FINUSE-239810 format. One line per field, with one value per atom (N, C-alpha, C): residue in three letters; y, x, z. Coordinates in pm, 1 decimal. Example, Ala and Ser with C-alpha at 12.3 -4.5 7.8 and 13.67 -1.06 7.14 Angstrom:
REM residues 2
type: c(ALA|ALA|ALA|SER|SER|SER)
yy: c(-569.0|-450.0|-330.0|-225.0|-106.0|3.0)
xx: c(1319.0|1230.0|1320.0|1285.0|1367.0|1290.0)
zz: c(780.0|780.0|780.0|708.0|714.0|787.0)
//
This chain:
REM residues 105
type: c(MET|MET|MET|GLU|GLU|GLU|ASN|ASN|ASN|THR|THR|THR|SER|SER|SER|ARG|ARG|ARG|LYS|LYS|LYS|LEU|LEU|LEU|LYS|LYS|LYS|VAL|VAL|VAL|TYR|TYR|TYR|SER|SER|SER|THR|THR|THR|LEU|LEU|LEU|GLY|GLY|GLY|LYS|LYS|LYS|PRO|PRO|PRO|ALA|ALA|ALA|PRO|PRO|PRO|LYS|LYS|LYS|ILE|ILE|ILE|CYS|CYS|CYS|LEU|LEU|LEU|GLN|GLN|GLN|GLY|GLY|GLY|LYS|LYS|LYS|TRP|TRP|TRP|VAL|VAL|VAL|GLU|GLU|GLU|GLU|GLU|GLU|VAL|VAL|VAL|GLY|GLY|GLY|PHE|PHE|PHE|SER|SER|SER|ILE|ILE|ILE|GLY|GLY|GLY|ASP|ASP|ASP|TYR|TYR|TYR|ILE|ILE|ILE|GLU|GLU|GLU|VAL|VAL|VAL|VAL|VAL|VAL|ILE|ILE|ILE|ASP|ASP|ASP|ASP|ASP|ASP|ASN|ASN|ASN|ARG|ARG|ARG|VAL|VAL|VAL|ILE|ILE|ILE|ILE|ILE|ILE|THR|THR|THR|LYS|LYS|LYS|ILE|ILE|ILE|THR|THR|THR|GLU|GLU|GLU|PRO|PRO|PRO|GLU|GLU|GLU|LYS|LYS|LYS|LEU|LEU|LEU|PRO|PRO|PRO|THR|THR|THR|MET|MET|MET|SER|SER|SER|MET|MET|MET|LYS|LYS|LYS|THR|THR|THR|THR|THR|THR|LEU|LEU|LEU|SER|SER|SER|LYS|LYS|LYS|PRO|PRO|PRO|THR|THR|THR|ILE|ILE|ILE|ASP|ASP|ASP|VAL|VAL|VAL|VAL|VAL|VAL|LYS|LYS|LYS|GLU|GLU|GLU|GLN|GLN|GLN|ALA|ALA|ALA|VAL|VAL|VAL|GLN|GLN|GLN|TYR|TYR|TYR|LYS|LYS|LYS|THR|THR|THR|ASP|ASP|ASP|GLU|GLU|GLU|ASN|ASN|ASN|ASP|ASP|ASP|VAL|VAL|VAL|ILE|ILE|ILE|GLU|GLU|GLU|LYS|LYS|LYS|ALA|ALA|ALA|LEU|LEU|LEU|LEU|LEU|LEU|TYR|TYR|TYR|TYR|TYR|TYR|PHE|PHE|PHE|LYS|LYS|LYS|LYS|LYS|LYS|LYS|LYS|LYS|GLY|GLY|GLY|ILE|ILE|ILE|ILE|ILE|ILE)
yy: c(-3342.0|-3237.4|-3127.4|-3076.5|-2969.3|-2837.3|-2735.3|-2600.9|-2556.5|-2511.5|-2470.3|-2319.2|-2248.0|-2103.8|-2075.3|-1985.2|-1946.2|-1795.0|-1737.6|-1595.6|-1586.2|-1519.1|-1512.6|-1368.1|-1348.0|-1216.2|-1204.1|-1085.9|-1058.3|-1007.7|-1075.4|-1041.6|-959.6|-918.7|-847.6|-938.4|-925.2|-1000.3|-930.9|-1002.7|-943.3|-858.7|-768.9|-684.4|-576.8|-581.7|-483.8|-522.8|-448.4|-489.0|-503.9|-614.0|-642.2|-732.2|-720.4|-806.6|-953.6|-1038.1|-1182.3|-1257.5|-1351.1|-1436.5|-1579.4|-1645.5|-1781.4|-1878.0|-1976.2|-2081.0|-2210.1|-2267.9|-2393.1|-2471.2|-2599.5|-2684.5|-2800.7|-2894.1|-3013.2|-2976.0|-2866.0|-2827.2|-2796.0|-2747.8|-2719.7|-2851.9|-2954.2|-3086.7|-3145.7|-3123.6|-3178.6|-3122.9|-3002.0|-2945.7|-2974.8|-3056.7|-3106.0|-3058.8|-2983.3|-2937.8|-3022.4|-3059.9|-3142.7|-3074.4|-3113.2|-3061.7|-3097.1|-2999.2|-3020.4|-2981.5|-2958.5|-2914.4|-2775.9|-2748.0|-2614.0|-2549.7|-2420.5|-2349.6|-2225.0|-2177.7|-2048.9|-1959.3|-1836.9|-1741.4|-1625.6|-1600.4|-1491.1|-1397.9|-1268.4|-1169.4|-1088.6|-1088.4|-1024.2|-969.1|-841.3|-779.5|-808.5|-783.9|-802.2|-947.9|-1041.8|-1184.5|-1249.0|-1353.6|-1433.2|-1570.7|-1613.6|-1744.9|-1830.8|-1944.6|-2035.7|-2163.6|-2199.4|-2318.2|-2407.9|-2538.3|-2633.0|-2652.4|-2648.1|-2668.8|-2818.5|-2875.0|-3018.4|-3047.4|-2943.9|-2962.3|-2927.6|-3024.3|-3000.7|-2877.0|-2842.5|-2727.6|-2595.4|-2596.3|-2474.0|-2459.0|-2555.8|-2547.3|-2436.5|-2364.0|-2257.6|-2314.3|-2240.8|-2283.6|-2199.4|-2258.2|-2189.6|-2293.0|-2251.5|-2341.6|-2322.7|-2416.0|-2404.2|-2276.8|-2227.2|-2108.3|-1984.5|-1980.1|-1859.5|-1838.5|-1940.9|-1928.4|-1907.2|-1899.1|-1883.6|-1741.2|-1697.8|-1564.7|-1563.8|-1445.9|-1434.0|-1491.7|-1462.2|-1522.4|-1675.5|-1732.6|-1878.1|-1932.0|-1864.6|-1907.1|-1901.9|-1797.7|-1785.8|-1903.0|-1943.3|-2058.0|-2185.2|-2201.4|-2320.4|-2328.3|-2214.5|-2211.9|-2251.7|-2198.2|-2232.1|-2382.2|-2437.5|-2580.2|-2665.5|-2621.7|-2697.0|-2704.4|-2592.3|-2590.8|-2678.1|-2662.4|-2738.3|-2889.1|-2932.8|-3076.1|-3124.1|-3035.2|-3068.6|-3134.4|-3065.4|-3117.0|-3003.6|-3037.7|-2942.9|-2863.8|-2735.8|-2651.8|-2710.4|-2758.2|-2814.3|-2939.2|-3014.4|-3132.1|-3090.0|-2981.6|-2929.7|-2883.5|-2811.8|-2763.9|-2882.0|-2982.9|-3100.7|-3171.6|-3190.6|-3257.1|-3174.3|-3041.7|-2954.9|-2961.2|-2960.6|-2970.0|-3105.1|-3212.1|-3345.2|-3350.8|-3294.9|-3291.9|-3214.5|-3098.7|-3014.6|-3088.6|-3147.4|-3217.2|-3338.2|-3410.7|-3524.5|-3478.3|-3370.7|-3317.4|-3271.3|-3214.1|-3167.4|-3281.2|-3402.6|-3517.4|-3516.8|-3439.7|-3431.6|-3554.7|-3603.9|-3727.3|-3825.6)
xx: c(2037.4|1940.5|2005.9|1929.5|1978.0|1982.4|2033.5|2037.9|1897.2|1880.7|1748.8|1729.2|1821.7|1809.5|1744.3|1649.1|1582.1|1569.4|1579.0|1552.7|1418.3|1322.6|1186.1|1140.5|1032.4|972.7|852.4|830.7|711.2|606.1|491.9|384.5|276.6|178.0|62.8|-58.6|-147.0|-272.6|-368.3|-469.9|-571.5|-666.6|-735.9|-831.6|-760.1|-771.5|-706.1|-558.6|-466.9|-325.5|-263.2|-193.5|-117.8|-0.9|113.7|227.3|194.4|243.7|216.2|346.7|378.8|496.7|447.8|485.2|437.4|555.7|551.7|653.9|587.8|633.6|575.1|678.7|656.6|746.4|797.9|858.3|913.4|1018.9|1090.7|1195.8|1139.6|1015.3|952.7|933.1|890.6|873.6|1009.0|1108.9|1242.7|1304.6|1263.2|1316.6|1227.8|1122.5|1046.2|903.0|849.6|711.3|622.7|505.1|411.2|275.5|195.9|59.9|-14.4|-82.2|-157.2|-81.9|50.0|126.1|79.1|92.1|69.5|204.9|211.8|338.2|319.6|429.8|434.0|525.4|481.9|561.2|599.2|730.1|780.8|860.0|828.3|902.9|984.8|1116.3|1207.2|1326.7|1354.6|1472.6|1484.2|1377.9|1378.9|1397.5|1363.3|1369.9|1235.8|1205.6|1085.3|1133.1|1088.6|1127.0|1001.1|1005.5|891.1|928.8|847.0|872.5|749.4|770.3|659.5|615.9|483.5|429.2|407.3|474.4|461.2|388.6|371.2|304.5|156.6|66.2|-77.7|-131.9|-78.7|-133.4|-101.2|-9.2|25.5|-49.9|-135.3|-209.4|-312.9|-330.3|-430.5|-570.2|-655.5|-793.9|-878.6|-915.2|-998.3|-1074.4|-1182.1|-1254.9|-1204.6|-1240.8|-1198.8|-1253.4|-1366.3|-1428.6|-1341.5|-1254.1|-1173.6|-1072.3|-1041.8|-944.0|-1009.5|-1142.0|-1213.3|-1265.4|-1277.3|-1331.1|-1482.1|-1538.2|-1683.0|-1763.7|-1729.4|-1807.4|-1803.3|-1688.6|-1677.4|-1765.2|-1764.8|-1848.5|-1995.7|-2035.9|-2174.7|-2214.9|-2125.6|-2153.3|-2164.5|-2073.9|-2076.3|-2208.2|-2253.0|-2380.1|-2496.1|-2496.5|-2602.6|-2602.5|-2482.9|-2473.5|-2512.8|-2478.9|-2515.4|-2667.4|-2734.1|-2880.9|-2937.7|-2884.0|-2932.9|-2919.5|-2805.0|-2781.1|-2815.9|-2875.6|-2919.0|-2806.7|-2694.0|-2578.1|-2509.3|-2411.0|-2335.3|-2238.4|-2217.6|-2126.1|-1984.6|-1935.9|-1800.9|-1789.2|-1897.8|-1898.7|-1881.1|-1947.8|-1933.9|-1790.5|-1733.7|-1595.3|-1499.8|-1516.6|-1429.2|-1436.1|-1557.3|-1572.5|-1510.9|-1527.1|-1468.6|-1315.9|-1259.0|-1113.5|-1062.3|-1131.7|-1091.9|-1095.0|-1201.3|-1212.8|-1095.8|-1064.4|-955.2|-821.8|-792.9|-664.2|-653.1|-762.7|-759.1|-737.1|-804.3|-789.9|-646.8|-581.3|-443.4|-342.5|-390.3|-300.6|-222.7|-270.4|-201.5|-233.0|-357.6|-393.9|-457.0)
zz: c(10728.9|10705.3|10621.5|10527.6|10441.7|10516.8|10451.0|10507.0|10547.1|10670.6|10717.8|10709.0|10651.4|10634.3|10498.8|10497.7|10373.9|10370.2|10251.9|10231.8|10163.0|10227.6|10179.1|10168.5|10095.0|10080.0|10173.4|10228.0|10306.4|10208.2|10205.5|10112.4|10181.7|10103.4|10155.6|10148.3|10244.5|10239.6|10143.5|10100.9|10014.6|10098.1|10033.5|10105.4|10182.4|10312.4|10399.0|10410.7|10346.5|10343.7|10482.4|10499.3|10621.4|10581.3|10647.1|10612.5|10635.7|10545.4|10552.4|10526.0|10615.0|10598.2|10584.8|10476.2|10450.1|10448.1|10536.7|10540.1|10495.7|10386.2|10339.0|10260.5|10252.0|10175.0|10257.6|10188.2|10254.6|10358.5|10334.7|10428.4|10566.3|10574.0|10703.4|10778.7|10705.8|10765.9|10805.5|10722.6|10750.6|10878.8|10918.3|11042.6|11163.1|11141.9|11256.0|11271.1|11175.2|11184.5|11094.5|11146.2|11070.5|11064.1|10966.7|10955.9|11084.7|11141.7|11265.2|11390.9|11380.3|11496.9|11540.6|11669.1|11720.7|11741.7|11718.7|11733.7|11818.9|11872.3|11940.6|11858.5|11832.3|11754.7|11846.4|11855.8|11938.5|11846.9|11855.1|11777.5|11876.7|11854.1|11948.1|11870.8|11887.0|11825.9|11675.9|11601.2|11456.2|11414.1|11503.6|11473.6|11501.5|11426.6|11450.7|11495.3|11612.8|11665.7|11669.7|11601.0|11595.1|11668.4|11766.6|11847.1|11845.0|11820.7|11825.5|11969.8|11993.4|12127.3|12146.8|12245.5|12270.6|12401.5|12484.0|12612.1|12598.1|12624.9|12605.6|12676.8|12794.5|12866.5|12797.5|12701.3|12630.4|12497.8|12465.6|12339.9|12346.9|12235.0|12236.1|12251.9|12321.7|12336.1|12242.4|12128.8|12031.8|11951.3|11894.8|11807.5|11665.9|11578.3|11438.8|11376.9|11428.6|11371.6|11386.2|11484.8|11506.2|11395.0|11316.4|11209.1|11073.0|11068.6|10942.4|10926.1|10801.0|10773.9|10796.7|10815.2|10838.2|10721.7|10594.1|10484.8|10486.7|10523.3|10530.6|10642.5|10756.8|10869.6|10830.4|10756.9|10712.4|10623.4|10531.4|10444.0|10526.4|10622.7|10709.5|10785.3|10839.1|10912.9|10822.0|10698.7|10603.0|10572.4|10550.3|10519.4|10638.9|10758.4|10878.5|10892.0|10864.4|10870.1|10758.4|10637.6|10521.9|10543.7|10598.0|10616.0|10756.2|10835.9|10972.1|11052.0|11058.6|11130.1|11206.5|11285.8|11365.4|11276.9|11307.1|11229.1|11226.1|11339.6|11344.6|11258.1|11246.2|11159.3|11013.5|10974.3|10837.7|10812.9|10909.8|10896.4|10883.9|10968.8|10966.0|10830.7|10778.5|10648.5|10536.4|10542.9|10440.2|10444.1|10564.3|10576.2|10527.5|10561.6|10513.6|10361.6|10302.5|10156.3|10096.3|10154.0|10103.5|10112.3|10229.1|10246.0|10154.0|10134.2|10041.5|9899.4|9860.4|9725.1|9698.9|9800.0|9786.9|9801.5|9835.0|9849.8|9980.3|10077.2|10206.6|10291.0|10278.4|10350.3|10253.7)
//
């Protein structure tokens, strides 16, 4: 395994500014994280500790809607009504389309 230490910049989010830290790349996979994994983030003494959650009882209980912006949710609701389907079905199909387009799956 290559060096797992990286020096990164803290960015700002769009709109209402807030600090944003983005970890991405093959090196994240090389240290054991995969797409779809759940993680726990602990901030302690100016450090960020990220741990993969492997125990099902520790998985967060949330719907896919909790990770989407309000405008995105509004579009999903409109499409669900238009196509006479469940909102989560629309979200799932949109995510599958996105991941296929990016070559992730």
